[in-house]
Biotite code that builds the C-alpha atoms (Angstrom):
import biotite.structure as struc

atoms = struc.array([
    struc.Atom([106.492, -43.465, 18.040], chain_id="A", res_id=1, res_name="MET", atom_name="CA", element="C"),
    struc.Atom([108.649, -45.165, 15.558], chain_id="A", res_id=2, res_name="PRO", atom_name="CA", element="C"),
    struc.Atom([111.397, -42.552, 13.465], chain_id="A", res_id=3, res_name="SER", atom_name="CA", element="C"),
    struc.Atom([110.705, -43.628, 10.224], chain_id="A", res_id=4, res_name="ASN", atom_name="CA", element="C"),
    struc.Atom([107.265, -42.112, 10.538], chain_id="A", res_id=5, res_name="LEU", atom_name="CA", element="C"),
    struc.Atom([108.826, -39.084, 9.827], chain_id="A", res_id=6, res_name="PHE", atom_name="CA", element="C"),
    struc.Atom([110.749, -39.867, 6.903], chain_id="A", res_id=7, res_name="ASP", atom_name="CA", element="C"),
    struc.Atom([110.080, -37.072, 4.580], chain_id="A", res_id=8, res_name="PRO", atom_name="CA", element="C"),
    struc.Atom([108.930, -39.470, 1.759], chain_id="A", res_id=9, res_name="ILE", atom_name="CA", element="C"),
    struc.Atom([106.167, -39.841, 4.151], chain_id="A", res_id=10, res_name="LYS", atom_name="CA", element="C"),
    struc.Atom([105.345, -37.258, 5.809], chain_id="A", res_id=11, res_name="ARG", atom_name="CA", element="C"),
    struc.Atom([104.968, -35.537, 1.806], chain_id="A", res_id=12, res_name="SER", atom_name="CA", element="C"),
    struc.Atom([102.222, -38.065, 0.925], chain_id="A", res_id=13, res_name="PHE", atom_name="CA", element="C"),
    struc.Atom([100.459, -36.687, 4.126], chain_id="A", res_id=14, res_name="PHE", atom_name="CA", element="C"),
    struc.Atom([100.721, -33.363, 3.780], chain_id="A", res_id=15, res_name="GLN", atom_name="CA", element="C"),
    struc.Atom([99.262, -33.201, 0.160], chain_id="A", res_id=16, res_name="GLN", atom_name="CA", element="C"),
    struc.Atom([96.685, -30.751, -0.252], chain_id="A", res_id=17, res_name="LYS", atom_name="CA", element="C"),
    struc.Atom([93.044, -32.125, -0.743], chain_id="A", res_id=18, res_name="GLN", atom_name="CA", element="C"),
    struc.Atom([90.140, -30.230, -0.864], chain_id="A", res_id=19, res_name="LYS", atom_name="CA", element="C"),
    struc.Atom([87.876, -29.017, 2.349], chain_id="A", res_id=20, res_name="CYS", atom_name="CA", element="C"),
    struc.Atom([84.102, -28.763, 1.748], chain_id="A", res_id=21, res_name="ILE", atom_name="CA", element="C"),
    struc.Atom([82.930, -25.314, 3.462], chain_id="A", res_id=22, res_name="VAL", atom_name="CA", element="C"),
    struc.Atom([79.284, -24.740, 4.688], chain_id="A", res_id=23, res_name="LEU", atom_name="CA", element="C"),
    struc.Atom([77.750, -21.539, 4.371], chain_id="A", res_id=24, res_name="ILE", atom_name="CA", element="C"),
    struc.Atom([74.048, -20.239, 4.544], chain_id="A", res_id=25, res_name="GLY", atom_name="CA", element="C"),
    struc.Atom([72.534, -18.794, 7.504], chain_id="A", res_id=26, res_name="MET", atom_name="CA", element="C"),
    struc.Atom([71.960, -19.118, 11.241], chain_id="A", res_id=27, res_name="PRO", atom_name="CA", element="C"),
    struc.Atom([69.493, -22.257, 11.921], chain_id="A", res_id=28, res_name="GLY", atom_name="CA", element="C"),
    struc.Atom([70.599, -23.735, 7.574], chain_id="A", res_id=29, res_name="ALA", atom_name="CA", element="C"),
    struc.Atom([71.980, -26.829, 9.645], chain_id="A", res_id=30, res_name="GLY", atom_name="CA", element="C"),
    struc.Atom([75.515, -26.087, 8.674], chain_id="A", res_id=31, res_name="LYS", atom_name="CA", element="C"),
    struc.Atom([77.067, -27.209, 12.021], chain_id="A", res_id=32, res_name="THR", atom_name="CA", element="C"),
    struc.Atom([74.442, -30.972, 11.866], chain_id="A", res_id=33, res_name="THR", atom_name="CA", element="C"),
    struc.Atom([74.504, -31.475, 8.602], chain_id="A", res_id=34, res_name="ILE", atom_name="CA", element="C"),
    struc.Atom([78.674, -30.862, 8.818], chain_id="A", res_id=35, res_name="GLY", atom_name="CA", element="C"),
    struc.Atom([79.211, -33.346, 11.808], chain_id="A", res_id=36, res_name="GLN", atom_name="CA", element="C"),
    struc.Atom([77.015, -36.259, 9.544], chain_id="A", res_id=37, res_name="ILE", atom_name="CA", element="C"),
    struc.Atom([78.725, -35.118, 6.714], chain_id="A", res_id=38, res_name="LEU", atom_name="CA", element="C"),
    struc.Atom([82.090, -35.429, 7.650], chain_id="A", res_id=39, res_name="ALA", atom_name="CA", element="C"),
    struc.Atom([81.687, -38.882, 9.794], chain_id="A", res_id=40, res_name="LYS", atom_name="CA", element="C"),
    struc.Atom([79.743, -39.807, 6.549], chain_id="A", res_id=41, res_name="SER", atom_name="CA", element="C"),
    struc.Atom([83.380, -39.315, 4.503], chain_id="A", res_id=42, res_name="LEU", atom_name="CA", element="C"),
    struc.Atom([85.617, -40.713, 8.036], chain_id="A", res_id=43, res_name="SER", atom_name="CA", element="C"),
    struc.Atom([86.735, -37.149, 7.620], chain_id="A", res_id=44, res_name="TRP", atom_name="CA", element="C"),
    struc.Atom([87.451, -34.099, 10.074], chain_id="A", res_id=45, res_name="ALA", atom_name="CA", element="C"),
    struc.Atom([84.537, -31.811, 10.899], chain_id="A", res_id=46, res_name="HIS", atom_name="CA", element="C"),
    struc.Atom([85.308, -27.880, 12.223], chain_id="A", res_id=47, res_name="VAL", atom_name="CA", element="C"),
    struc.Atom([82.962, -25.633, 13.204], chain_id="A", res_id=48, res_name="ASP", atom_name="CA", element="C"),
    struc.Atom([84.327, -22.060, 12.682], chain_id="A", res_id=49, res_name="THR", atom_name="CA", element="C"),
    struc.Atom([81.809, -20.902, 15.140], chain_id="A", res_id=50, res_name="ASP", atom_name="CA", element="C"),
    struc.Atom([83.534, -23.023, 17.723], chain_id="A", res_id=51, res_name="PHE", atom_name="CA", element="C"),
    struc.Atom([86.818, -21.990, 16.938], chain_id="A", res_id=52, res_name="LEU", atom_name="CA", element="C"),
    struc.Atom([85.941, -18.283, 18.054], chain_id="A", res_id=53, res_name="LEU", atom_name="CA", element="C"),
    struc.Atom([84.478, -19.474, 21.172], chain_id="A", res_id=54, res_name="GLN", atom_name="CA", element="C"),
    struc.Atom([87.007, -21.531, 21.816], chain_id="A", res_id=55, res_name="SER", atom_name="CA", element="C"),
    struc.Atom([89.775, -18.838, 21.118], chain_id="A", res_id=56, res_name="TYR", atom_name="CA", element="C"),
    struc.Atom([88.390, -16.112, 23.432], chain_id="A", res_id=57, res_name="PHE", atom_name="CA", element="C"),
    struc.Atom([86.216, -18.496, 26.131], chain_id="A", res_id=58, res_name="GLY", atom_name="CA", element="C"),
    struc.Atom([82.926, -16.955, 25.564], chain_id="A", res_id=59, res_name="THR", atom_name="CA", element="C"),
    struc.Atom([79.803, -17.660, 23.696], chain_id="A", res_id=60, res_name="ASP", atom_name="CA", element="C"),
    struc.Atom([79.083, -15.929, 20.476], chain_id="A", res_id=61, res_name="LEU", atom_name="CA", element="C"),
    struc.Atom([76.218, -13.859, 22.092], chain_id="A", res_id=62, res_name="GLU", atom_name="CA", element="C"),
    struc.Atom([78.990, -13.011, 25.123], chain_id="A", res_id=63, res_name="THR", atom_name="CA", element="C"),
    struc.Atom([81.767, -12.096, 22.245], chain_id="A", res_id=64, res_name="LEU", atom_name="CA", element="C"),
    struc.Atom([79.396, -10.128, 19.830], chain_id="A", res_id=65, res_name="ARG", atom_name="CA", element="C"),
    struc.Atom([78.162, -8.330, 22.656], chain_id="A", res_id=66, res_name="GLN", atom_name="CA", element="C"),
    struc.Atom([81.368, -7.434, 24.253], chain_id="A", res_id=67, res_name="THR", atom_name="CA", element="C"),
    struc.Atom([83.367, -7.058, 20.446], chain_id="A", res_id=68, res_name="LEU", atom_name="CA", element="C"),
    struc.Atom([80.840, -4.915, 19.064], chain_id="A", res_id=69, res_name="GLY", atom_name="CA", element="C"),
    struc.Atom([79.581, -5.970, 15.304], chain_id="A", res_id=70, res_name="LEU", atom_name="CA", element="C"),
    struc.Atom([82.978, -4.795, 13.337], chain_id="A", res_id=71, res_name="GLU", atom_name="CA", element="C"),
    struc.Atom([85.509, -6.151, 15.510], chain_id="A", res_id=72, res_name="ASN", atom_name="CA", element="C"),
    struc.Atom([82.907, -9.740, 15.440], chain_id="A", res_id=73, res_name="PHE", atom_name="CA", element="C"),
    struc.Atom([83.588, -10.032, 11.968], chain_id="A", res_id=74, res_name="LEU", atom_name="CA", element="C"),
    struc.Atom([87.004, -8.799, 12.266], chain_id="A", res_id=75, res_name="GLN", atom_name="CA", element="C"),
    struc.Atom([87.686, -11.831, 14.595], chain_id="A", res_id=76, res_name="ALA", atom_name="CA", element="C"),
    struc.Atom([85.751, -14.449, 12.487], chain_id="A", res_id=77, res_name="GLU", atom_name="CA", element="C"),
    struc.Atom([88.183, -13.385, 9.626], chain_id="A", res_id=78, res_name="GLU", atom_name="CA", element="C"),
    struc.Atom([91.047, -13.595, 11.082], chain_id="A", res_id=79, res_name="LYS", atom_name="CA", element="C"),
    struc.Atom([89.776, -17.485, 12.820], chain_id="A", res_id=80, res_name="ILE", atom_name="CA", element="C"),
    struc.Atom([89.422, -18.133, 8.530], chain_id="A", res_id=81, res_name="ILE", atom_name="CA", element="C"),
    struc.Atom([92.728, -16.648, 7.276], chain_id="A", res_id=82, res_name="LEU", atom_name="CA", element="C"),
    struc.Atom([94.049, -19.063, 10.408], chain_id="A", res_id=83, res_name="ASP", atom_name="CA", element="C"),
    struc.Atom([92.900, -22.378, 9.450], chain_id="A", res_id=84, res_name="LEU", atom_name="CA", element="C"),
    struc.Atom([95.445, -24.961, 7.479], chain_id="A", res_id=85, res_name="LYS", atom_name="CA", element="C"),
    struc.Atom([93.218, -27.781, 7.069], chain_id="A", res_id=86, res_name="LEU", atom_name="CA", element="C"),
    struc.Atom([92.569, -30.854, 4.792], chain_id="A", res_id=87, res_name="ASN", atom_name="CA", element="C"),
    struc.Atom([89.827, -32.826, 3.896], chain_id="A", res_id=88, res_name="ARG", atom_name="CA", element="C"),
    struc.Atom([87.468, -31.570, 6.376], chain_id="A", res_id=89, res_name="CYS", atom_name="CA", element="C"),
    struc.Atom([83.809, -30.213, 6.531], chain_id="A", res_id=90, res_name="VAL", atom_name="CA", element="C"),
    struc.Atom([84.456, -26.843, 7.589], chain_id="A", res_id=91, res_name="ILE", atom_name="CA", element="C"),
    struc.Atom([81.182, -25.374, 9.030], chain_id="A", res_id=92, res_name="SER", atom_name="CA", element="C"),
    struc.Atom([81.072, -21.862, 9.332], chain_id="A", res_id=93, res_name="THR", atom_name="CA", element="C"),
    struc.Atom([79.725, -18.815, 10.880], chain_id="A", res_id=94, res_name="GLY", atom_name="CA", element="C"),
    struc.Atom([76.567, -16.903, 8.776], chain_id="A", res_id=95, res_name="GLY", atom_name="CA", element="C"),
    struc.Atom([78.225, -13.735, 8.632], chain_id="A", res_id=96, res_name="SER", atom_name="CA", element="C"),
    struc.Atom([81.586, -15.375, 6.928], chain_id="A", res_id=97, res_name="VAL", atom_name="CA", element="C"),
    struc.Atom([80.515, -13.870, 3.498], chain_id="A", res_id=98, res_name="VAL", atom_name="CA", element="C"),
    struc.Atom([80.944, -10.230, 4.826], chain_id="A", res_id=99, res_name="TYR", atom_name="CA", element="C"),
    struc.Atom([84.505, -10.781, 3.856], chain_id="A", res_id=100, res_name="SER", atom_name="CA", element="C"),
    struc.Atom([85.121, -11.119, 0.973], chain_id="A", res_id=101, res_name="SER", atom_name="CA", element="C"),
    struc.Atom([89.093, -12.290, 1.879], chain_id="A", res_id=102, res_name="GLN", atom_name="CA", element="C"),
    struc.Atom([87.951, -14.943, 3.927], chain_id="A", res_id=103, res_name="ALA", atom_name="CA", element="C"),
    struc.Atom([85.529, -16.378, 1.241], chain_id="A", res_id=104, res_name="MET", atom_name="CA", element="C"),
    struc.Atom([88.608, -16.487, -1.337], chain_id="A", res_id=105, res_name="HIS", atom_name="CA", element="C"),
    struc.Atom([90.398, -18.434, 1.129], chain_id="A", res_id=106, res_name="TYR", atom_name="CA", element="C"),
    struc.Atom([87.503, -20.915, 1.404], chain_id="A", res_id=107, res_name="LEU", atom_name="CA", element="C"),
    struc.Atom([87.679, -21.183, -2.122], chain_id="A", res_id=108, res_name="GLN", atom_name="CA", element="C"),
    struc.Atom([91.328, -21.836, -1.939], chain_id="A", res_id=109, res_name="GLN", atom_name="CA", element="C"),
    struc.Atom([90.596, -24.559, 0.532], chain_id="A", res_id=110, res_name="LEU", atom_name="CA", element="C"),
    struc.Atom([88.040, -26.254, -1.290], chain_id="A", res_id=111, res_name="GLY", atom_name="CA", element="C"),
    struc.Atom([84.477, -26.538, -2.138], chain_id="A", res_id=112, res_name="TYR", atom_name="CA", element="C"),
    struc.Atom([81.700, -23.863, -1.521], chain_id="A", res_id=113, res_name="ILE", atom_name="CA", element="C"),
    struc.Atom([77.995, -25.829, -0.790], chain_id="A", res_id=114, res_name="ILE", atom_name="CA", element="C"),
    struc.Atom([75.633, -23.188, 0.041], chain_id="A", res_id=115, res_name="TYR", atom_name="CA", element="C"),
    struc.Atom([72.916, -24.371, 2.261], chain_id="A", res_id=116, res_name="LEU", atom_name="CA", element="C"),
    struc.Atom([69.884, -23.113, 1.814], chain_id="A", res_id=117, res_name="GLN", atom_name="CA", element="C"),
    struc.Atom([66.293, -22.872, 3.633], chain_id="A", res_id=118, res_name="ALA", atom_name="CA", element="C"),
    struc.Atom([63.608, -20.527, 3.299], chain_id="A", res_id=119, res_name="ASN", atom_name="CA", element="C"),
    struc.Atom([62.805, -17.686, 5.723], chain_id="A", res_id=120, res_name="LEU", atom_name="CA", element="C"),
    struc.Atom([60.429, -19.355, 7.579], chain_id="A", res_id=121, res_name="GLN", atom_name="CA", element="C"),
    struc.Atom([62.042, -22.502, 8.558], chain_id="A", res_id=122, res_name="LEU", atom_name="CA", element="C"),
    struc.Atom([65.326, -20.609, 9.406], chain_id="A", res_id=123, res_name="LEU", atom_name="CA", element="C"),
    struc.Atom([62.896, -18.300, 11.859], chain_id="A", res_id=124, res_name="GLN", atom_name="CA", element="C"),
    struc.Atom([61.335, -21.300, 13.681], chain_id="A", res_id=125, res_name="ALA", atom_name="CA", element="C"),
    struc.Atom([64.712, -23.069, 13.720], chain_id="A", res_id=126, res_name="ARG", atom_name="CA", element="C"),
    struc.Atom([66.793, -19.329, 15.469], chain_id="A", res_id=127, res_name="ILE", atom_name="CA", element="C"),
    struc.Atom([63.665, -19.262, 18.083], chain_id="A", res_id=128, res_name="GLN", atom_name="CA", element="C"),
    struc.Atom([64.893, -22.628, 19.368], chain_id="A", res_id=129, res_name="LYS", atom_name="CA", element="C"),
    struc.Atom([68.022, -21.278, 20.457], chain_id="A", res_id=130, res_name="ASN", atom_name="CA", element="C"),
    struc.Atom([67.971, -17.024, 20.638], chain_id="A", res_id=131, res_name="PRO", atom_name="CA", element="C"),
    struc.Atom([71.119, -16.921, 22.112], chain_id="A", res_id=132, res_name="ASN", atom_name="CA", element="C"),
    struc.Atom([72.903, -18.103, 19.370], chain_id="A", res_id=133, res_name="ARG", atom_name="CA", element="C"),
    struc.Atom([75.065, -14.533, 18.996], chain_id="A", res_id=134, res_name="GLY", atom_name="CA", element="C"),
    struc.Atom([73.565, -13.530, 15.600], chain_id="A", res_id=135, res_name="LEU", atom_name="CA", element="C"),
    struc.Atom([75.808, -11.063, 13.989], chain_id="A", res_id=136, res_name="ALA", atom_name="CA", element="C"),
    struc.Atom([73.074, -8.448, 13.218], chain_id="A", res_id=137, res_name="ILE", atom_name="CA", element="C"),
    struc.Atom([73.358, -5.108, 12.866], chain_id="A", res_id=138, res_name="LYS", atom_name="CA", element="C"),
    struc.Atom([71.327, -2.946, 15.392], chain_id="A", res_id=139, res_name="PRO", atom_name="CA", element="C"),
    struc.Atom([67.516, -3.003, 14.916], chain_id="A", res_id=140, res_name="GLY", atom_name="CA", element="C"),
    struc.Atom([68.290, -5.242, 11.803], chain_id="A", res_id=141, res_name="GLN", atom_name="CA", element="C"),
    struc.Atom([66.116, -8.252, 11.741], chain_id="A", res_id=142, res_name="ASN", atom_name="CA", element="C"),
    struc.Atom([66.193, -11.420, 10.061], chain_id="A", res_id=143, res_name="ILE", atom_name="CA", element="C"),
    struc.Atom([64.305, -11.204, 7.350], chain_id="A", res_id=144, res_name="GLU", atom_name="CA", element="C"),
    struc.Atom([66.536, -8.061, 6.122], chain_id="A", res_id=145, res_name="GLN", atom_name="CA", element="C"),
    struc.Atom([69.798, -10.409, 6.990], chain_id="A", res_id=146, res_name="VAL", atom_name="CA", element="C"),
    struc.Atom([68.185, -12.665, 5.037], chain_id="A", res_id=147, res_name="PHE", atom_name="CA", element="C"),
    struc.Atom([67.755, -10.473, 2.131], chain_id="A", res_id=148, res_name="LYS", atom_name="CA", element="C"),
    struc.Atom([71.289, -8.987, 2.866], chain_id="A", res_id=149, res_name="GLU", atom_name="CA", element="C"),
    struc.Atom([73.108, -12.293, 2.861], chain_id="A", res_id=150, res_name="ARG", atom_name="CA", element="C"),
    struc.Atom([71.459, -14.379, 0.130], chain_id="A", res_id=151, res_name="GLU", atom_name="CA", element="C"),
    struc.Atom([73.053, -13.002, -2.909], chain_id="A", res_id=152, res_name="PRO", atom_name="CA", element="C"),
    struc.Atom([76.126, -13.384, -1.128], chain_id="A", res_id=153, res_name="LEU", atom_name="CA", element="C"),
    struc.Atom([76.077, -16.846, -0.253], chain_id="A", res_id=154, res_name="TYR", atom_name="CA", element="C"),
    struc.Atom([74.725, -17.807, -3.799], chain_id="A", res_id=155, res_name="LYS", atom_name="CA", element="C"),
    struc.Atom([78.035, -15.618, -5.402], chain_id="A", res_id=156, res_name="LYS", atom_name="CA", element="C"),
    struc.Atom([80.497, -17.727, -3.439], chain_id="A", res_id=157, res_name="TYR", atom_name="CA", element="C"),
    struc.Atom([79.112, -20.840, -3.511], chain_id="A", res_id=158, res_name="SER", atom_name="CA", element="C"),
    struc.Atom([79.670, -23.925, -5.977], chain_id="A", res_id=159, res_name="GLN", atom_name="CA", element="C"),
    struc.Atom([76.809, -25.844, -4.877], chain_id="A", res_id=160, res_name="PHE", atom_name="CA", element="C"),
    struc.Atom([73.148, -25.130, -3.632], chain_id="A", res_id=161, res_name="THR", atom_name="CA", element="C"),
    struc.Atom([71.285, -27.217, -1.637], chain_id="A", res_id=162, res_name="ILE", atom_name="CA", element="C"),
    struc.Atom([67.925, -27.107, -0.006], chain_id="A", res_id=163, res_name="THR", atom_name="CA", element="C"),
    struc.Atom([67.741, -27.979, 3.751], chain_id="A", res_id=164, res_name="THR", atom_name="CA", element="C"),
    struc.Atom([64.099, -28.494, 4.124], chain_id="A", res_id=165, res_name="GLU", atom_name="CA", element="C"),
    struc.Atom([64.258, -32.312, 3.617], chain_id="A", res_id=166, res_name="THR", atom_name="CA", element="C"),
    struc.Atom([65.848, -34.454, 5.573], chain_id="A", res_id=167, res_name="THR", atom_name="CA", element="C"),
    struc.Atom([69.363, -34.657, 6.721], chain_id="A", res_id=168, res_name="ILE", atom_name="CA", element="C"),
    struc.Atom([70.367, -37.940, 5.191], chain_id="A", res_id=169, res_name="ASP", atom_name="CA", element="C"),
    struc.Atom([68.756, -36.418, 2.313], chain_id="A", res_id=170, res_name="ASN", atom_name="CA", element="C"),
    struc.Atom([70.749, -33.603, 2.331], chain_id="A", res_id=171, res_name="THR", atom_name="CA", element="C"),
    struc.Atom([73.826, -35.565, 3.081], chain_id="A", res_id=172, res_name="VAL", atom_name="CA", element="C"),
    struc.Atom([73.605, -37.526, 0.685], chain_id="A", res_id=173, res_name="ARG", atom_name="CA", element="C"),
    struc.Atom([73.389, -35.388, -2.084], chain_id="A", res_id=174, res_name="GLU", atom_name="CA", element="C"),
    struc.Atom([75.961, -33.297, -1.499], chain_id="A", res_id=175, res_name="ILE", atom_name="CA", element="C"),
    struc.Atom([78.086, -36.471, -1.301], chain_id="A", res_id=176, res_name="ILE", atom_name="CA", element="C"),
    struc.Atom([76.492, -37.206, -4.599], chain_id="A", res_id=177, res_name="GLN", atom_name="CA", element="C"),
    struc.Atom([77.436, -33.711, -6.195], chain_id="A", res_id=178, res_name="TRP", atom_name="CA", element="C"),
    struc.Atom([80.912, -34.218, -4.599], chain_id="A", res_id=179, res_name="LEU", atom_name="CA", element="C"),
    struc.Atom([81.309, -37.368, -6.511], chain_id="A", res_id=180, res_name="SER", atom_name="CA", element="C"),
    struc.Atom([80.877, -35.551, -10.009], chain_id="A", res_id=181, res_name="LEU", atom_name="CA", element="C"),
    struc.Atom([83.205, -33.006, -9.053], chain_id="A", res_id=182, res_name="GLN", atom_name="CA", element="C"),
    struc.Atom([85.748, -35.967, -9.093], chain_id="A", res_id=183, res_name="GLN", atom_name="CA", element="C"),
    struc.Atom([84.510, -37.771, -11.500], chain_id="A", res_id=184, res_name="ASN", atom_name="CA", element="C"),
    struc.Atom([84.990, -34.795, -14.060], chain_id="A", res_id=185, res_name="GLU", atom_name="CA", element="C"),
    struc.Atom([88.439, -33.915, -12.365], chain_id="A", res_id=186, res_name="LYS", atom_name="CA", element="C"),
    struc.Atom([89.226, -37.708, -13.556], chain_id="A", res_id=187, res_name="SER", atom_name="CA", element="C"),
])
């Protein structure tokens, strides 16, 4: 590799801070699927924090949640978020990330936070397709209760809310249009 690639001027160009796109929402909202397609559309990287948790601990989310317990699971999720050093990246988060104000404030510094919203019935149907997804819920709590608990938090932290009750292509297109408006406002 040519040594001039490590020239401080060239390196500083690549290390300029560029905003990320952070996707939040309930399990089953489409954060991973939309995140992957959005990243590909933008020619950006995609990071899924649930996958980072799984790779760090070497197990699936359900086993991790059962082994750690809810409180420790949420702390592990927060630590993974606070350790992110990313630019120009689409970040799909775990649905429970909104329980950590520290993680959410950090994500706000990284970039735009977009709430992927879907109605409860659709979320329940999507979750039923993958019942071992590792939901971070309290013992005895159901999806409806989690939805009612989290929805105000998603709205609180997001800068843009979009429904995922349409096609994936439409959702991605609307996100890109919103991002274009954000960029034009800064110009």
